[in-house]
C-alpha positions as CSV (number, residue, x, y, z in Angstrom):
1,M,-0.1,-0.1,0.0
2,A,1.3,3.6,-1.1
3,R,2.2,5.8,1.6
4,P,-0.2,9.1,1.8
5,E,3.1,11.0,1.1
6,Q,3.9,9.2,-1.9
7,S,0.3,9.5,-3.3
8,K,0.5,13.2,-2.7
9,R,3.5,13.6,-4.5
10,R,2.3,11.2,-7.5
11,E,-0.8,13.0,-7.6
12,A,0.8,16.4,-7.7
13,A,3.3,15.0,-10.7
14,R,0.1,14.4,-12.6
15,E,-1.4,17.7,-12.2
16,A,1.9,19.4,-13.0
17,A,2.5,17.0,-16.2
18,Q,-1.3,17.9,-17.1
19,Q,-1.1,21.7,-16.8
20,T,2.3,21.4,-18.9
21,S,0.5,19.4,-21.3
22,S,-2.3,21.8,-21.2
23,L,0.4,24.8,-21.4
24,A,2.1,23.5,-24.4
25,E,-1.0,22.7,-26.1
26,A,-2.2,26.4,-25.6
27,Q,1.1,27.9,-26.9
28,E,0.8,25.8,-30.1
29,A,-2.6,26.8,-30.8
30,A,-1.6,30.3,-30.2
31,R,1.3,29.9,-32.6
32,E,-0.9,28.3,-35.2
33,V,-3.5,31.5,-34.8
34,A,-0.8,34.1,-34.7
35,P,2.7,33.1,-35.7
36,A,5.6,34.8,-34.2
37,P,6.6,37.6,-36.4
38,A,9.7,37.1,-38.5
39,K,12.9,38.5,-37.1
40,P,14.0,41.3,-39.0
41,Q,16.6,41.1,-41.4
42,R,19.2,43.3,-41.2
43,P,19.9,45.2,-44.5
44,R,23.1,43.5,-46.3
45,V,25.8,46.3,-46.1
46,T,27.8,46.5,-49.3
47,D,30.4,48.9,-50.7
48,P,28.7,50.3,-53.9
49,F,31.9,50.3,-55.4
50,T,33.0,46.8,-54.8
51,G,29.4,45.8,-55.0
52,E,29.4,47.0,-58.7
53,L,32.9,45.4,-59.5
54,R,31.2,42.1,-58.8
55,K,28.0,42.5,-60.4
56,R,29.9,43.5,-63.7
57,E,31.7,40.1,-63.8
58,V,35.2,41.6,-62.8
59,L,36.0,38.7,-60.6
60,P,35.4,36.1,-63.5
61,L,37.5,38.1,-65.9
62,L,40.4,38.3,-63.5
63,V,40.2,34.7,-62.6
64,L,39.9,33.6,-66.2
65,H,42.9,36.2,-67.0
66,Y,45.3,34.7,-64.7
67,I,44.4,31.3,-65.5
68,S,44.7,31.8,-69.1
69,A,48.5,32.6,-68.7
70,E,49.2,29.6,-66.5
71,P,47.6,27.2,-64.4
72,S,46.7,28.7,-60.9
73,Y,45.0,27.4,-57.8
74,G,42.8,29.4,-55.6
75,N,44.8,30.7,-52.7
76,W,47.3,32.3,-55.4
77,L,44.1,33.7,-57.2
78,M,43.0,35.3,-54.4
79,E,46.3,37.0,-53.2
80,R,47.1,38.1,-57.0
81,I,43.7,39.7,-57.0
82,S,44.1,41.2,-53.8
83,Q,47.4,42.8,-55.0
84,V,46.4,43.8,-58.3
85,T,43.2,45.8,-56.7
86,A,45.3,47.2,-53.9
87,G,42.7,45.4,-51.6
88,V,39.7,47.0,-53.0
89,L,38.4,43.9,-54.4
90,S,39.2,41.3,-51.5
91,V,38.2,37.7,-52.2
92,N,37.8,35.1,-49.6
93,P,37.7,31.3,-50.0
94,N,33.6,31.5,-49.8
95,T,33.8,33.5,-52.9
96,M,36.7,32.0,-55.0
97,Y,36.1,28.6,-54.7
98,P,32.1,28.5,-55.5
99,L,33.3,30.6,-58.7
100,L,36.1,28.0,-59.6
101,R,33.5,25.2,-59.3
102,Q,31.1,27.3,-61.5
103,L,33.5,28.1,-64.2
104,E,34.4,24.3,-64.1
105,A,30.9,23.2,-64.2
106,R,30.2,25.6,-67.2
107,G,33.6,24.0,-68.9
108,L,35.3,27.0,-68.9
109,I,38.2,26.0,-66.8
110,E,39.5,22.6,-65.9
111,G,41.0,21.7,-62.3
112,R,43.7,19.0,-61.8
113,W,45.0,18.0,-58.3
114,E,48.6,18.6,-57.8
115,H,48.9,15.3,-56.3
116,P,46.0,13.1,-57.1
117,E,46.5,10.4,-54.5
118,R,45.7,13.0,-51.9
119,R,43.9,16.2,-52.1
120,S,46.4,19.0,-52.1
121,R,46.6,22.1,-54.6
122,R,43.9,22.1,-57.4
123,Y,45.2,23.9,-60.3
124,Y,43.0,25.3,-63.0
125,S,43.6,26.0,-66.6
126,I,41.4,27.6,-69.1
127,T,39.8,25.5,-71.9
128,E,38.9,26.7,-75.3
129,A,35.3,27.6,-74.3
130,G,37.1,29.7,-71.3
131,R,39.0,31.6,-73.8
132,D,36.0,32.6,-75.7
133,E,34.4,33.7,-72.7
134,Y,37.4,35.5,-71.4
135,E,37.3,37.3,-74.8
136,R,33.8,38.2,-74.4
137,L,34.2,39.3,-70.8
138,V,37.3,41.5,-72.1
139,D,34.9,43.6,-74.3
140,E,31.9,43.6,-72.2
141,V,33.6,44.8,-68.9
142,Q,36.3,47.4,-70.4
143,P,33.8,50.2,-70.5
144,F,32.7,50.0,-67.0
145,L,36.3,49.7,-65.9
146,E,36.9,52.9,-68.0
147,S,34.3,54.5,-66.8
148,I,35.3,53.8,-63.1
149,S,38.9,55.1,-64.0
150,R,37.7,58.2,-65.5
151,S,35.6,58.7,-62.2
152,I,38.4,58.2,-60.0
153,D,40.6,60.7,-61.9
154,E,37.9,63.4,-61.8
155,I,37.4,62.9,-58.2
156,V,41.2,63.1,-57.6
157,R,41.4,66.3,-59.8
158,E,38.7,67.9,-58.0
159,V,40.0,67.1,-54.6
160,Y,43.8,67.3,-54.8
161,G,43.9,69.8,-57.8
């Protein structure tokens, strides 16, 4: 026979469990009727200058440019692009490697492991289709780059005489 103290505890535990279940059901019903407001998304802050450079296919142009000269790997490309743009167009692995995979999937470049038996550096070479795309980008991007150059020259003249 259960002692009265144990019976009281069991009864209190049952009631607490029932109230918890009822509370959980009530909360779920409230969510269904009025879902919680979505967290406000912070606007993505981007530099208009570098944003336009990325939008205008300057990065693929530079990648194809360097790969057309000699087979290259991702880290070298990132360093070279950062150097040539004086850090204005800094590229991180989250940008470079998806771009390389995309260019490879499109048949514009071809990747080969430096040591195929273990995953080391992956060197990329340009394909014939990549050369055609490179020539197209050279023609397409040049007016945009020239306009940036003229604008910067004008700003320098205006501010520094």
